[in-house]
Every structure is written in structure tokens, then in C-alpha cells.
C-alpha positions, 0 to 999 in steps of 0.5 A: 500500500502506498504511503505518502512520504510527507505523511510517514515518519522516517523508519529507524534504521540499522547501520545508518552510517552506510546509507546514502547521505547528501549533506553534513553541517555543524550544529555547535559541537555536533555534526548533523547529516541528512539523506535518503528517505528522511534519514537524519543522523547526529554525531556528538563525537566528531563523526566517530558514532552517529545516532538517528533522529526522529523525523516526520517524513520519508522524503529524501533530504538534500541539505541542512544548516544550523545558524546556531547550535540548537536551531537548524533547518533541512530541506529536500524532495516534495518541497519539504522544509524541516526545523529542529530546536534541539541540535538535530535530535528531533524535527518538525515539518514547517512546509511542503509542496502540498502547502506551498503550491496553493499558497504561492499561487494565491500570493501572486494571484492576490497581487502580491509583489505589490505594496499592499502585500509586502510590508513596510520594509519591502515597500521602501526598499524595492522599487515599484517597477520591480514589483509591478513587472513581476506581479502583473506579468505572466512569467511567475504564475505560469512558472508556478503552474508548471512547477506544481502541476504534477503535485508536490514532488519538486525539491528544495535543494539548499537552505541558508539562515542568517540567524534564527529568524531570517532564511532562504530555501532554493530549489528546482526550476527557479523556486526560492522562498524566504522567511523572517519569522523562523519558518512559521511563514514563507514568502515566494521570492520569484519576483525578487530574483533575476532568473527564469526557471533555471535550477537554484542549487546552492545558497550561502552567506559569505563575507556579509553577502548572500550568493546563489549558484545555479544552472547555466553558470548563473550566480546571484548576489542579494542586493540588500537595499533592494531586497533583490537577487541580481545576476552576475555573469561568469561566462560559464553555461553549465551547472554550478552546484555550490559556492563558498568563500572566505575573507579573500575569495569566492569559488563556485563549482560544478559539472566536469570539474568546473570552478570559477573564482572571484576576489572579494574586497571590492564593491559588492556586485563588482566581482570578476569571475575567472576559471580555476584550473582543476586537476581533473574533470570529475564533477565537484559536488560540495566544498568548504572554506577552512575555518582558519582562513588558509584555504578551501577543500572541495569534494568530487564524484570520484571520492577525492578531496581537492585542496586549494590555497586561500586565494582559490587559485591552485588546487591539488587532489588527494586520492580517495582512500576508498572510492565513494561518490561524495556529496558533502563535507564539514571540517572537524574541530582541532585539525582532526580532518573532515567528515564527508557524506556520500552515496555509501554513507558517512566517513571521516578523512584524516587531516590534510597533512596526514592524508597527503603523506599517505 
């Protein structure tokens, strides 16, 4: 008998460290990993042991982020948005595609995107021209109709919260939504981004700015004064799956080992993107800027770690100790290495200097 994954709690599993996991993040001193069929696991000992969390859905989960040690969000298929207040041990559902479809359609049908529905802050920060074009044109209603015509299956691919109240979710076919009340309510932002229907694959706050990476080499930066994501040209036409940065550089990465970098420090929006030479053409799936500011680590579909300098200009590959299609990475504390997720589960990787010496 069919069980709707949105109505069915995740099953408690054995050997959870060997099941497909798609992302991992820090929740204070803990690690939280998310994956297939609603699996969420928490580690309090730097990835040595993992405990499965209670999750109200069996939808596949793709991303997780904790702005504080206790509060975090996870997103995935069926348009699901989950929230935790206890460091990832238990979760509640805030949004799914069944609710989002009708709500987002009603938002624009009511004339939202105009002053009367956006609140005083938005009214004073975004021009009437932006709202008028988005609200009255056929693009957004048509896009929503297309996205939800087959039900709630479309995923949110990534999530990022600036604090416990303000955050974004992004996903397939240009879907983007924002909250200012910790996820109690969500507002579609299709009228606040210079995009059509291209997938939005990653969103990150970097150096006080907010960036989105997506298909067709597109990167978007949030213009906070306008409350609008403007498109930045990279010169690339393929898919970008992630973006990360430190105080000096940004790097966006994706298909066939493609990566582009830009230097920070100038006027926001003036970033110039240039190709980064990578050691091979394996698809880059996740990446982090090291906590000490010394460089970057990316992971790829071949199970390699790619170590880069702090300017994101030069990268070298560390051969995989055991092949696995990697999907996520987090840095362990006290230079203990990394924890990586992948199709075959979660594992720890030695520190860079130890790994390089093998």
C-alpha cells in the first residue's frame, strides 16, 4: 500500500552510517547529516558514532544548516522544509509542496509583489517597477503552474539562515522562498530574483553577502537595499552546484570539474569571475572554506578531496582512500580532518597533512 512520504515518519534504521547521505553541517559541537528517505543522523563525537533522529517524513533530504547550535533547518524532495530546536535530535515539518503550491499561487494571484502585500520594509526598499513587472506579468504564475502541476514532488535543494529568524530555501526550476519569522511563514521570492526557471542549487552567506549558484553558470548576489537577487555573469553555461568563500575569495563549482573564482574586497556586485584550473574533470559536488582562513577543500564524484590555497587559485587532489561518490563535507574541530557524506554513507578523512603523506 502506498504511503505518502510527507505523511510517514522516517523508519529507524540499522547501520545508518552506510546509507546514502547528501549533506553534513555543524550544529555547535555536533555534526548533523541528512539523506535518503528522511534519514537524519547526529554525531556528538566528531563523526566517530552517529545516532538517528526522529523525523516526520520519508522524503529524501538534500541539505541542512544550523545558524546556531540548537536551531537548524533541512530541506529536500516534495518541497519539504524541516526545523529542529534541539541540535538535530528531533524535527518538525514547517512546509511542503502540498502547502506551498496553493499558497504561492494565491500570493501572486492576490497581487502580491505589490505594496499592499509586502510590508513596510519591502515597500521602501524595492522599487515599484520591480514589483509591478513581476506581479502583473505572466512569467511567475505560469512558472508556478508548471512547477506544481504534477503535485508536490519538486525539491528544495539548499537552505541558508542568517540567524534564527531570517532564511532562504532554493530549489528546482527557479523556486526560492524566504522567511523572517523562523519558518512559521514563507514568502515566494520569484519576483525578487533575476532568473527564469533555471535550477537554484546552492545558497550561502559569505563575507556579509548572500550568493546563489545555479544552472547555466548563473550566480546571484542579494542586493540588500533592494531586497533583490541580481545576476552576475561568469561566462560559464553549465551547472554550478555550490559556492563558498572566505575573507579573500569566492569559488563556485560544478559539472566536469568546473570552478570559477572571484576576489572579494571590492564593491559588492563588482566581482570578476575567472576559471580555476582543476586537476581533473570529475564533477565537484560540495566544498568548504577552512575555518582558519588558509584555504578551501572541495569534494568530487570520484571520492577525492581537492585542496586549494586561500586565494582559490591552485588546487591539488588527494586520492580517495576508498572510492565513494561524495556529496558533502564539514571540517572537524582541532585539525582532526573532515567528515564527508556520500552515496555509501558517512566517513571521516584524516587531516590534510596526514592524508597527503599517505
